[in-house]
Backbone as CSV, one residue per row, in Angstrom:
resi,resn,N_x,N_y,N_z,CA_x,CA_y,CA_z,C_x,C_y,C_z
1,UNK,-221.428,66.301,57.906,-221.896,66.788,56.616,-221.362,65.931,55.468
2,UNK,-220.175,65.360,55.625,-219.547,64.647,54.517,-220.273,63.362,54.158
3,UNK,-221.178,62.885,55.046,-221.906,61.650,54.755,-222.726,61.789,53.482
4,UNK,-223.279,62.974,53.237,-224.056,63.189,52.019,-223.184,63.004,50.796
5,UNK,-221.990,63.590,50.806,-221.096,63.489,49.656,-220.720,62.034,49.387
6,UNK,-220.402,61.293,50.438,-220.040,59.881,50.243,-221.227,59.077,49.717
7,UNK,-222.424,59.393,50.202,-223.623,58.710,49.718,-223.852,58.983,48.239
8,UNK,-223.633,60.225,47.816,-223.811,60.593,46.406,-222.836,59.810,45.525
9,UNK,-221.590,59.690,45.961,-220.600,58.931,45.196,-221.006,57.465,45.111
10,UNK,-221.386,56.884,46.244,-221.763,55.466,46.258,-222.980,55.208,45.384
11,UNK,-223.962,56.103,45.432,-225.172,55.938,44.614,-224.848,56.054,43.133
12,UNK,-223.975,56.996,42.784,-223.634,57.189,41.381,-222.875,56.027,40.774
13,UNK,-222.211,55.230,41.622,-221.413,54.096,41.131,-222.022,52.759,41.507
14,UNK,-223.245,52.773,42.020,-223.861,51.538,42.525,-223.968,50.457,41.458
15,UNK,-224.193,50.848,40.215,-224.339,49.860,39.156,-223.044,49.478,38.471
16,UNK,-221.934,50.014,38.938,-220.644,49.748,38.304,-220.009,48.487,38.859
17,UNK,-219.255,47.813,38.012,-218.542,46.626,38.436,-217.390,46.977,39.349
18,UNK,-216.723,45.951,39.848,-215.627,46.161,40.783,-214.300,45.734,40.174
19,UNK,-213.221,46.203,40.785,-211.877,45.805,40.405,-211.100,45.627,41.698
20,UNK,-210.240,44.593,41.768,-209.459,44.413,42.987,-208.163,45.210,42.898
21,UNK,-207.471,45.299,44.026,-206.286,46.150,44.101,-205.175,45.669,43.186
22,UNK,-204.999,44.351,43.087,-203.927,43.811,42.243,-204.132,44.195,40.788
23,UNK,-205.358,44.072,40.295,-205.629,44.428,38.897,-205.528,45.933,38.693
24,UNK,-206.002,46.708,39.663,-205.915,48.165,39.539,-204.466,48.596,39.428
25,UNK,-203.603,48.057,40.297,-202.193,48.441,40.256,-201.515,47.959,38.978
26,UNK,-201.903,46.783,38.513,-201.292,46.261,37.291,-201.727,47.054,36.072
27,UNK,-202.953,47.549,36.099,-203.507,48.254,34.941,-203.191,49.736,34.955
28,UNK,-203.247,50.350,36.134,-203.146,51.815,36.189,-202.505,52.276,37.481
29,UNK,-201.307,51.761,37.776,-200.607,52.213,38.974,-200.295,53.707,38.869
30,UNK,-199.816,54.145,37.703,-199.649,55.565,37.389,-198.899,56.336,38.479
31,UNK,-197.731,55.853,38.842,-196.898,56.608,39.771,-196.276,57.819,39.074
32,UNK,-196.177,57.758,37.744,-195.759,58.916,36.947,-196.933,59.293,36.071
33,UNK,-197.485,60.490,36.263,-198.747,60.807,35.597,-198.978,62.307,35.585
34,UNK,-200.039,62.713,34.910,-200.541,64.079,34.986,-201.799,64.049,35.855
35,UNK,-201.797,64.836,36.914,-202.948,64.907,37.809,-203.764,66.158,37.498
36,UNK,-205.063,65.991,37.428,-205.963,67.138,37.295,-207.022,67.008,38.375
37,UNK,-207.271,68.102,39.105,-208.181,68.066,40.241,-209.351,69.019,40.028
38,UNK,-210.497,68.614,40.558,-211.720,69.401,40.445,-212.443,69.338,41.790
39,UNK,-212.948,70.450,42.259,-213.724,70.496,43.491,-215.183,70.681,43.107
40,UNK,-215.995,69.647,43.381,-217.360,69.606,42.863,-218.388,69.493,43.985
41,UNK,-219.584,70.015,43.707,-220.714,69.824,44.604,-221.297,68.428,44.378
42,UNK,-222.142,67.935,45.304,-222.776,66.633,45.091,-223.549,66.542,43.772
43,UNK,-224.275,67.600,43.400,-225.022,67.571,42.136,-224.082,67.455,40.941
44,UNK,-222.952,68.143,41.005,-221.990,68.084,39.902,-221.341,66.701,39.814
45,UNK,-221.106,66.074,40.956,-220.564,64.710,40.959,-221.572,63.732,40.374
46,UNK,-222.832,63.906,40.724,-223.879,63.035,40.173,-223.908,63.131,38.650
47,UNK,-223.841,64.340,38.124,-223.848,64.518,36.666,-222.627,63.873,36.031
48,UNK,-221.453,64.021,36.652,-220.234,63.421,36.105,-220.338,61.905,36.073
49,UNK,-220.775,61.296,37.165,-220.839,59.835,37.227,-221.902,59.282,36.279
50,UNK,-222.985,60.014,36.119,-224.014,59.587,35.153,-223.432,59.552,33.752
51,UNK,-222.673,60.571,33.399,-222.041,60.621,32.075,-221.053,59.486,31.888
52,UNK,-220.189,59.286,32.862,-219.126,58.278,32.715,-219.675,56.861,32.682
53,UNK,-220.669,56.575,33.507,-221.187,55.205,33.557,-222.058,54.863,32.353
54,UNK,-222.513,55.878,31.633,-223.265,55.595,30.406,-222.357,55.568,29.182
55,UNK,-221.156,56.142,29.311,-220.219,56.160,28.187,-219.487,54.827,28.020
56,UNK,-219.195,54.153,29.101,-218.386,52.939,29.024,-218.175,52.354,30.399
57,UNK,-217.370,51.304,30.498,-217.165,50.652,31.791,-216.420,51.550,32.778
58,UNK,-216.944,51.595,33.992,-216.284,52.299,35.094,-216.305,51.340,36.270
59,UNK,-215.152,50.805,36.638,-215.079,49.816,37.710,-214.501,50.434,38.975
60,UNK,-215.035,50.036,40.106,-214.707,50.640,41.388,-213.822,49.697,42.199
61,UNK,-212.760,50.255,42.791,-211.924,49.450,43.672,-212.755,48.932,44.841
62,UNK,-212.708,47.617,45.050,-213.471,46.989,46.118,-212.562,46.033,46.887
63,UNK,-212.549,46.171,48.207,-211.751,45.314,49.073,-212.644,44.819,50.205
64,UNK,-212.824,43.514,50.287,-213.660,42.897,51.331,-215.053,43.510,51.368
65,UNK,-215.593,43.802,50.186,-216.944,44.330,50.094,-217.073,45.826,50.275
66,UNK,-215.982,46.507,50.599,-216.025,47.956,50.796,-215.521,48.684,49.556
67,UNK,-216.094,49.877,49.319,-215.712,50.665,48.150,-215.214,52.068,48.514
68,UNK,-215.249,52.424,49.758,-214.721,53.718,50.208,-213.800,53.461,51.390
69,UNK,-212.664,54.146,51.414,-211.629,53.850,52.401,-211.069,55.142,52.990
70,UNK,-210.697,55.067,54.261,-210.154,56.227,54.965,-208.651,56.319,54.752
71,UNK,-208.201,57.512,54.358,-206.777,57.797,54.176,-206.380,58.868,55.199
72,UNK,-205.214,58.691,55.804,-204.670,59.694,56.721,-203.247,60.008,56.290
73,UNK,-202.936,61.288,56.144,-201.608,61.698,55.678,-201.001,62.711,56.639
74,UNK,-199.681,62.657,56.769,-198.919,63.659,57.502,-197.913,64.274,56.546
75,UNK,-197.922,65.603,56.447,-197.050,66.319,55.517,-195.889,66.952,56.279
76,UNK,-194.699,66.850,55.691,-193.475,67.360,56.298,-192.998,68.605,55.550
77,UNK,-192.402,69.521,56.304,-191.862,70.728,55.683,-190.713,71.245,56.535
78,UNK,-189.964,72.198,55.983,-188.851,72.819,56.697,-189.392,73.881,57.664
79,UNK,-188.567,74.367,58.584,-189.041,75.406,59.511,-189.562,76.664,58.810
80,UNK,-189.004,76.995,57.650,-189.492,78.164,56.912,-190.514,77.791,55.835
81,UNK,-191.030,76.553,55.900,-192.109,76.086,55.016,-191.719,76.169,53.538
82,UNK,-190.572,75.629,53.201,-190.099,75.673,51.824,-191.059,74.969,50.874
83,UNK,-191.519,73.775,51.250,-192.439,73.042,50.378,-193.687,73.874,50.088
84,UNK,-194.264,74.450,51.133,-195.452,75.286,50.956,-195.155,76.483,50.068
85,UNK,-194.055,77.162,50.300,-193.766,78.384,49.556,-193.469,78.100,48.081
86,UNK,-192.850,76.974,47.789,-192.635,76.615,46.386,-193.977,76.426,45.673
87,UNK,-194.943,75.841,46.392,-196.277,75.668,45.807,-196.989,77.015,45.687
88,UNK,-196.885,77.855,46.715,-197.563,79.152,46.697,-197.029,80.045,45.587
89,UNK,-195.756,79.914,45.282,-195.147,80.713,44.219,-195.219,80.030,42.861
90,UNK,-195.865,78.875,42.810,-196.063,78.113,41.569,-194.734,77.792,40.883
91,UNK,-193.737,77.438,41.684,-192.455,77.059,41.105,-192.595,75.743,40.351
92,UNK,-191.988,75.693,39.183,-192.082,74.468,38.371,-191.399,73.297,39.061
93,UNK,-190.263,73.561,39.698,-189.522,72.522,40.398,-189.896,72.559,41.870
94,UNK,-190.792,71.692,42.275,-191.197,71.656,43.672,-191.367,70.202,44.119
95,UNK,-191.583,70.018,45.414,-191.628,68.658,45.949,-192.583,68.602,47.137
96,UNK,-192.873,67.369,47.535,-193.741,67.148,48.687,-193.292,65.852,49.356
97,UNK,-193.227,65.868,50.681,-192.874,64.680,51.453,-193.994,64.416,52.446
98,UNK,-194.462,63.185,52.485,-195.571,62.852,53.380,-195.509,61.382,53.755
99,UNK,-196.233,61.030,54.808,-196.567,59.634,55.059,-198.057,59.485,54.794
100,UNK,-198.428,58.345,54.246,-199.846,58.078,53.981,-200.205,56.729,54.593
101,UNK,-201.295,56.720,55.353,-201.761,55.509,56.019,-203.116,55.107,55.450
102,UNK,-203.224,53.841,55.068,-204.478,53.279,54.576,-205.197,52.683,55.790
103,UNK,-206.021,53.496,56.425,-206.561,53.193,57.747,-207.397,51.921,57.756
104,UNK,-208.206,51.717,56.733,-209.171,50.613,56.734,-208.610,49.295,56.225
105,UNK,-207.395,49.301,55.745,-206.832,48.064,55.192,-205.557,47.689,55.951
106,UNK,-205.702,47.555,57.256,-204.601,47.111,58.089,-203.668,48.200,58.551
107,UNK,-203.965,49.455,58.244,-203.115,50.547,58.677,-201.772,50.606,57.981
108,UNK,-201.692,50.026,56.777,-200.440,50.065,56.019,-200.037,51.511,55.763
109,UNK,-198.754,51.813,55.991,-198.254,53.177,55.829,-197.072,53.205,54.874
110,UNK,-197.014,54.254,54.045,-195.894,54.472,53.138,-195.320,55.863,53.371
111,UNK,-194.023,55.964,53.194,-193.343,57.257,53.114,-193.236,57.603,51.641
112,UNK,-193.726,58.789,51.258,-193.827,59.142,49.848,-193.124,60.464,49.549
113,UNK,-192.515,60.519,48.393,-191.907,61.744,47.876,-192.526,62.023,46.514
114,UNK,-193.097,63.207,46.350,-193.686,63.603,45.073,-192.891,64.773,44.513
115,UNK,-192.530,64.665,43.239,-191.801,65.732,42.556,-192.483,66.021,41.227
116,UNK,-192.104,67.138,40.625,-192.627,67.533,39.321,-191.551,67.348,38.265
117,UNK,-191.891,66.653,37.191,-190.982,66.502,36.054,-191.424,67.465,34.953
118,UNK,-190.971,67.208,33.728,-191.304,68.090,32.604,-192.798,68.057,32.304
119,UNK,-193.305,69.185,31.791,-194.694,69.322,31.325,-195.717,69.005,32.415
120,UNK,-195.362,69.325,33.661,-196.317,69.157,34.742,-196.564,67.728,35.164
121,UNK,-195.730,66.786,34.732,-195.906,65.382,35.102,-195.505,65.189,36.561
122,UNK,-196.346,64.507,37.318,-196.073,64.211,38.714,-195.420,62.846,38.845
123,UNK,-194.335,62.778,39.606,-193.645,61.520,39.870,-193.775,61.230,41.363
124,UNK,-194.360,60.091,41.703,-194.501,59.703,43.109,-193.704,58.434,43.351
125,UNK,-192.847,58.476,44.368,-192.065,57.312,44.757,-192.291,57.068,46.243
126,UNK,-192.331,55.816,46.638,-192.660,55.540,48.034,-191.987,54.266,48.519
127,UNK,-191.948,54.125,49.840,-191.427,52.913,50.460,-192.259,52.622,51.703
128,UNK,-192.350,51.355,52.110,-193.101,51.022,53.323,-192.535,51.754,54.536
129,UNK,-193.411,52.077,55.481,-192.980,52.892,56.608,-193.722,52.492,57.876
130,UNK,-193.044,52.614,59.007,-193.684,52.409,60.303,-194.334,53.719,60.723
131,UNK,-195.588,53.663,61.114,-196.373,54.878,61.327,-195.726,55.833,62.322
132,UNK,-195.159,55.306,63.403,-194.612,56.179,64.443,-193.132,56.488,64.249
133,UNK,-192.545,56.030,63.159,-191.103,56.206,62.968,-190.760,57.662,62.672
134,UNK,-189.648,58.180,63.245,-189.193,59.530,62.884,-188.591,59.519,61.488
135,UNK,-188.564,60.699,60.881,-187.998,60.805,59.539,-186.477,60.875,59.660
136,UNK,-185.869,59.723,59.878,-184.418,59.661,60.069,-183.933,58.322,59.547
137,UNK,-182.622,58.170,59.526,-182.012,56.908,59.112,-182.492,56.501,57.728
138,UNK,-183.202,55.371,57.628,-183.632,54.874,56.317,-184.552,55.864,55.615
139,UNK,-185.425,56.529,56.393,-186.334,57.496,55.788,-185.590,58.675,55.196
140,UNK,-184.615,59.179,55.926,-183.825,60.306,55.435,-183.065,59.925,54.174
141,UNK,-182.509,58.732,54.165,-181.766,58.277,52.984,-182.676,58.183,51.776
142,UNK,-183.885,57.665,51.986,-184.842,57.540,50.888,-185.247,58.921,50.368
143,UNK,-185.638,59.816,51.258,-186.101,61.143,50.854,-184.991,61.913,50.157
144,UNK,-183.813,61.953,50.764,-182.708,62.706,50.167,-182.314,62.139,48.812
145,UNK,-182.350,60.812,48.690,-182.024,60.181,47.413,-183.013,60.516,46.326
146,UNK,-184.306,60.536,46.665,-185.334,60.842,45.656,-185.255,62.306,45.235
147,UNK,-185.030,63.202,46.176,-184.944,64.621,45.829,-183.708,64.911,44.986
148,UNK,-182.605,64.246,45.328,-181.384,64.435,44.534,-181.563,63.890,43.128
149,UNK,-182.220,62.739,43.005,-182.450,62.148,41.689,-183.338,63.032,40.828
150,UNK,-184.208,63.809,41.473,-185.090,64.721,40.736,-184.393,66.034,40.396
151,UNK,-183.128,66.172,40.820,-182.378,67.375,40.505,-182.755,68.577,41.341
152,UNK,-183.293,68.340,42.540,-183.726,69.433,43.403,-182.640,69.781,44.411
153,UNK,-182.252,71.025,44.450,-181.258,71.514,45.400,-182.002,72.085,46.597
154,UNK,-182.330,71.230,47.560,-183.132,71.625,48.713,-182.421,71.172,49.982
155,UNK,-182.816,71.706,51.141,-182.186,71.293,52.392,-182.353,69.791,52.631
156,UNK,-181.455,69.164,53.381,-181.579,67.731,53.656,-182.813,67.432,54.489
157,UNK,-183.249,66.194,54.421,-184.477,65.809,55.104,-184.384,65.949,56.618
158,UNK,-183.176,66.094,57.150,-183.034,66.296,58.591,-183.768,67.547,59.056
159,UNK,-184.031,68.473,58.133,-184.726,69.711,58.491,-186.247,69.578,58.386
160,UNK,-186.727,68.448,57.908,-188.165,68.272,57.725,-188.824,67.805,59.019
161,UNK,-190.002,68.355,59.292,-190.769,67.970,60.476,-192.255,67.973,60.125
162,UNK,-193.091,67.223,60.856,-194.536,67.213,60.571,-195.149,68.598,60.723
163,UNK,-195.972,68.982,59.754,-196.610,70.303,59.767,-198.125,70.188,59.719
164,UNK,-198.654,69.296,58.874,-200.098,69.231,58.642,-200.542,67.777,58.545
165,UNK,-201.737,67.508,59.040,-202.348,66.183,58.880,-203.663,66.333,58.126
166,UNK,-203.941,65.385,57.252,-205.219,65.388,56.541,-205.862,64.014,56.674
167,UNK,-207.164,63.988,56.503,-207.926,62.742,56.595,-209.132,62.868,55.674
168,UNK,-209.455,61.799,54.953,-210.590,61.832,54.044,-210.988,60.414,53.674
169,UNK,-212.100,60.290,52.976,-212.597,59.004,52.476,-212.424,58.989,50.969
170,UNK,-211.868,57.913,50.429,-211.566,57.857,48.995,-212.257,56.683,48.313
171,UNK,-212.849,56.974,47.154,-213.369,55.964,46.244,-212.543,56.048,44.967
172,UNK,-212.037,54.910,44.495,-211.170,54.877,43.314,-211.866,54.168,42.178
173,UNK,-211.846,54.792,41.012,-212.549,54.268,39.840,-211.538,54.025,38.720
174,UNK,-211.628,52.856,38.113,-210.800,52.546,36.951,-211.632,52.763,35.695
175,UNK,-211.236,53.764,34.911,-211.872,54.048,33.629,-211.053,53.413,32.510
176,UNK,-211.578,53.309,31.317,-210.804,52.711,30.222,-209.495,53.437,29.933
177,UNK,-209.438,54.735,30.249,-208.246,55.509,29.893,-207.615,56.240,31.066
178,UNK,-208.030,55.952,32.279,-207.498,56.697,33.419,-207.911,56.043,34.723
179,UNK,-207.277,56.536,35.769,-207.674,56.231,37.133,-208.269,57.511,37.713
180,UNK,-209.395,57.418,38.395,-210.051,58.588,38.958,-210.351,58.331,40.429
181,UNK,-210.063,59.327,41.267,-210.398,59.205,42.680,-211.405,60.274,43.058
182,UNK,-212.269,59.933,44.017,-213.267,60.869,44.534,-213.114,60.890,46.052
183,UNK,-212.702,62.040,46.585,-212.418,62.170,48.005,-213.510,62.980,48.692
184,UNK,-214.049,62.426,49.766,-215.097,63.096,50.535,-214.630,63.254,51.983
185,UNK,-215.258,64.203,52.678,-214.950,64.392,54.099,-213.546,64.874,54.370
186,UNK,-212.941,65.617,53.451,-211.565,66.076,53.623,-211.470,67.018,54.829
187,UNK,-210.566,66.676,55.753,-210.328,67.480,56.958,-208.837,67.778,57.077
188,UNK,-208.524,68.937,57.619,-207.138,69.333,57.872,-206.981,69.725,59.327
189,UNK,-205.787,69.459,59.877,-205.442,69.986,61.198,-203.925,70.102,61.311
190,UNK,-203.488,70.977,62.186,-202.059,71.143,62.414,-201.476,69.863,62.987
191,UNK,-200.257,69.545,62.591,-199.582,68.371,63.141,-199.069,68.633,64.544
192,UNK,-198.800,69.882,64.864,-198.371,70.282,66.198,-199.174,71.506,66.612
193,UNK,-199.128,71.840,67.865,-199.849,73.018,68.362,-199.339,74.276,67.684
194,UNK,-200.297,75.075,67.167,-199.909,76.307,66.483,-200.698,77.462,67.078
195,UNK,-200.022,78.574,67.424,-200.687,79.660,68.139,-201.650,80.481,67.299
196,UNK,-201.474,80.502,65.967,-202.319,81.347,65.127,-203.187,80.530,64.189
197,UNK,-204.290,81.102,63.747,-205.147,80.438,62.773,-206.090,79.437,63.430
198,UNK,-206.788,78.681,62.608,-207.766,77.714,63.093,-207.078,76.408,63.496
199,UNK,-207.731,75.671,64.383,-207.193,74.385,64.818,-207.435,73.311,63.777
200,UNK,-208.559,73.407,63.053,-208.874,72.438,62.005,-209.814,73.075,60.992
201,UNK,-209.964,72.419,59.854,-210.839,72.910,58.788,-211.311,71.717,57.971
202,UNK,-212.380,71.915,57.210,-212.906,70.831,56.382,-213.578,71.418,55.145
203,UNK,-213.911,70.549,54.183,-214.531,71.026,52.943,-216.017,70.703,52.877
204,UNK,-216.612,70.292,53.988,-218.034,70.033,54.000,-218.437,68.939,53.038
205,UNK,-219.472,69.198,52.249,-219.984,68.199,51.313,-219.355,68.272,49.928
206,UNK,-218.320,69.055,49.769,-217.637,69.100,48.480,-216.842,67.815,48.259
207,UNK,-216.663,67.464,46.995,-215.926,66.259,46.612,-214.717,66.691,45.782
208,UNK,-213.543,66.210,46.167,-212.334,66.481,45.391,-212.141,65.326,44.418
209,UNK,-212.331,65.617,43.147,-212.186,64.607,42.089,-210.822,64.795,41.446
210,UNK,-210.090,63.699,41.316,-208.763,63.776,40.710,-208.641,62.731,39.614
211,UNK,-208.224,63.173,38.440,-207.956,62.249,37.344,-206.454,62.055,37.234
212,UNK,-206.052,60.816,37.000,-204.636,60.459,36.924,-204.450,59.689,35.625
213,UNK,-203.806,60.328,34.670,-203.673,59.728,33.345,-202.331,60.132,32.749
214,UNK,-202.135,59.773,31.481,-200.962,60.239,30.760,-201.122,61.707,30.424
215,UNK,-200.346,62.190,29.484,-200.409,63.614,29.162,-201.719,63.998,28.479
216,UNK,-202.377,63.064,27.804,-203.646,63.364,27.129,-204.790,63.404,28.143
217,UNK,-205.737,64.323,28.017,-206.889,64.371,28.925,-207.681,63.069,28.874
218,UNK,-208.211,62.653,30.009,-208.993,61.424,30.095,-210.450,61.689,29.720
219,UNK,-211.230,60.616,29.636,-212.662,60.752,29.356,-213.346,61.548,30.460
220,UNK,-212.892,61.399,31.707,-213.471,62.166,32.808,-213.171,63.651,32.650
221,UNK,-211.937,63.983,32.274,-211.599,65.386,32.042,-212.465,65.989,30.954
222,UNK,-212.607,65.261,29.852,-213.392,65.800,28.736,-214.853,65.989,29.132
223,UNK,-215.395,65.062,29.934,-216.780,65.205,30.398,-216.924,66.423,31.301
224,UNK,-215.953,66.649,32.154,-216.001,67.815,33.033,-215.866,69.108,32.246
225,UNK,-214.980,69.122,31.265,-214.791,70.326,30.462,-216.061,70.663,29.688
226,UNK,-216.722,69.636,29.141,-217.981,69.880,28.412,-219.044,70.468,29.334
227,UNK,-218.970,70.112,30.622,-219.946,70.626,31.590,-219.556,71.996,32.142
228,UNK,-218.452,72.537,31.652,-218.050,73.877,32.056,-217.050,73.951,33.185
229,UNK,-216.519,72.798,33.625,-215.535,72.789,34.705,-214.125,72.806,34.131
230,UNK,-213.240,73.451,34.844,-211.826,73.427,34.530,-211.068,72.985,35.773
231,UNK,-209.873,72.434,35.604,-209.139,71.975,36.791,-208.972,73.077,37.827
232,UNK,-209.137,72.694,39.085,-208.953,73.615,40.198,-207.542,73.487,40.748
233,UNK,-207.027,74.593,41.232,-205.747,74.561,41.933,-206.021,74.230,43.390
234,UNK,-205.799,72.992,43.734,-205.972,72.572,45.123,-204.883,71.564,45.457
235,UNK,-204.273,71.752,46.586,-203.271,70.834,47.110,-203.715,70.443,48.501
236,UNK,-203.756,69.145,48.779,-204.206,68.738,50.111,-203.274,69.254,51.191
237,UNK,-202.029,69.549,50.828,-201.121,70.143,51.806,-201.208,71.669,51.778
238,UNK,-200.851,72.268,50.670,-200.704,73.719,50.639,-202.043,74.442,50.827
239,UNK,-203.098,73.968,50.170,-204.402,74.616,50.343,-204.872,74.466,51.786
240,UNK,-204.648,73.278,52.352,-205.046,73.064,53.738,-204.299,73.970,54.694
241,UNK,-202.985,74.105,54.511,-202.206,74.947,55.410,-202.596,76.413,55.252
242,UNK,-202.838,76.851,54.023,-203.276,78.233,53.802,-204.640,78.486,54.431
243,UNK,-205.487,77.477,54.454,-206.802,77.615,55.082,-206.674,77.749,56.588
244,UNK,-205.755,76.997,57.180,-205.558,77.048,58.623,-204.742,78.259,59.067
245,UNK,-203.893,78.769,58.155,-202.964,79.843,58.505,-203.229,81.064,57.631
246,UNK,-204.076,81.999,58.052,-204.363,83.178,57.235,-203.170,84.100,57.061
247,UNK,-202.099,83.884,57.822,-200.911,84.721,57.675,-200.054,84.306,56.495
248,UNK,-200.349,83.157,55.882,-199.538,82.655,54.776,-200.109,83.101,53.431
249,UNK,-199.264,83.225,52.407,-199.771,83.584,51.069,-200.669,82.486,50.518
250,UNK,-201.738,82.886,49.834,-202.680,81.881,49.323,-203.123,82.158,47.890
251,UNK,-202.335,82.938,47.156,-202.777,83.389,45.835,-203.251,82.257,44.921
252,UNK,-202.530,81.141,44.777,-202.985,80.114,43.822,-204.348,79.519,44.170
253,UNK,-204.729,79.562,45.464,-205.955,78.896,45.907,-206.999,79.882,46.424
254,UNK,-206.735,81.188,46.285,-207.612,82.188,46.904,-209.028,82.131,46.338
255,UNK,-209.131,82.061,45.014,-210.473,82.042,44.419,-211.239,80.794,44.842
256,UNK,-210.583,79.642,44.816,-211.237,78.401,45.233,-211.671,78.491,46.689
257,UNK,-210.812,78.997,47.546,-211.138,79.075,48.963,-212.314,80.016,49.201
258,UNK,-212.325,81.146,48.502,-213.381,82.125,48.740,-214.709,81.702,48.140
259,UNK,-214.668,81.065,46.964,-215.916,80.753,46.263,-216.517,79.415,46.682
260,UNK,-215.682,78.478,47.110,-216.223,77.152,47.433,-215.881,76.679,48.838
261,UNK,-214.602,76.716,49.193,-214.219,76.133,50.478,-214.798,76.903,51.663
262,UNK,-214.793,78.232,51.597,-215.346,79.003,52.711,-216.837,78.775,52.852
263,UNK,-217.528,78.652,51.717,-218.969,78.400,51.772,-219.278,77.030,52.349
264,UNK,-218.316,76.098,52.198,-218.552,74.743,52.669,-218.213,74.575,54.148
265,UNK,-217.381,75.475,54.673,-216.908,75.312,56.048,-218.024,75.533,57.067
């Protein structure tokens, strides 16, 4: 089903110029930023891209002629799911630990730590990682150091283990005032065998649009707001785990799951 969503994104950006990875990172790496996410239907994505491409330049990340790339992530959590519960309770001070693999560009993998700073600003720090490496030694030192630097009093990384895996296709757009990603084919599955809940889940033809900018709303945000959309509460980790595990609290994402994600499944 996700092929339709990817086709809609590609068609909407077909007339846009390209940008290479070096220029994108130099212009808008945005490891410290405000993230706003929206879950849109193909028709809503078409309207957004039509607006943005007529307003000004929108350049698409292109590598070796390709404009959409597969991402695979593994999310780590404690045995009592501290990371998930901090998100479910909407705690201001929360964190996320994951590995992310860029499947189509040589399988490069990073170990990443995401934390929240003041005013909802997201800080992402990462280091190169071997895909099959356990979260120990250098990885533990990196994770524990980043969490301590963020002022988080949490258990040491020795307690973290793989919980959830996600996979999706991403198109990245450089706007004059922001970086925007469009994710299609989002799938979730347990990282290990789990006795309860579903084995896997997906969002069908929905597109997860994310704007990454400074504290001021971007042109994409303003276009979405004018069209009646507001940011959705969706986390590729917490929303996915709540979807797979009906025994877990899901209050922040319940409306989204019931009104859009369930209809798409």
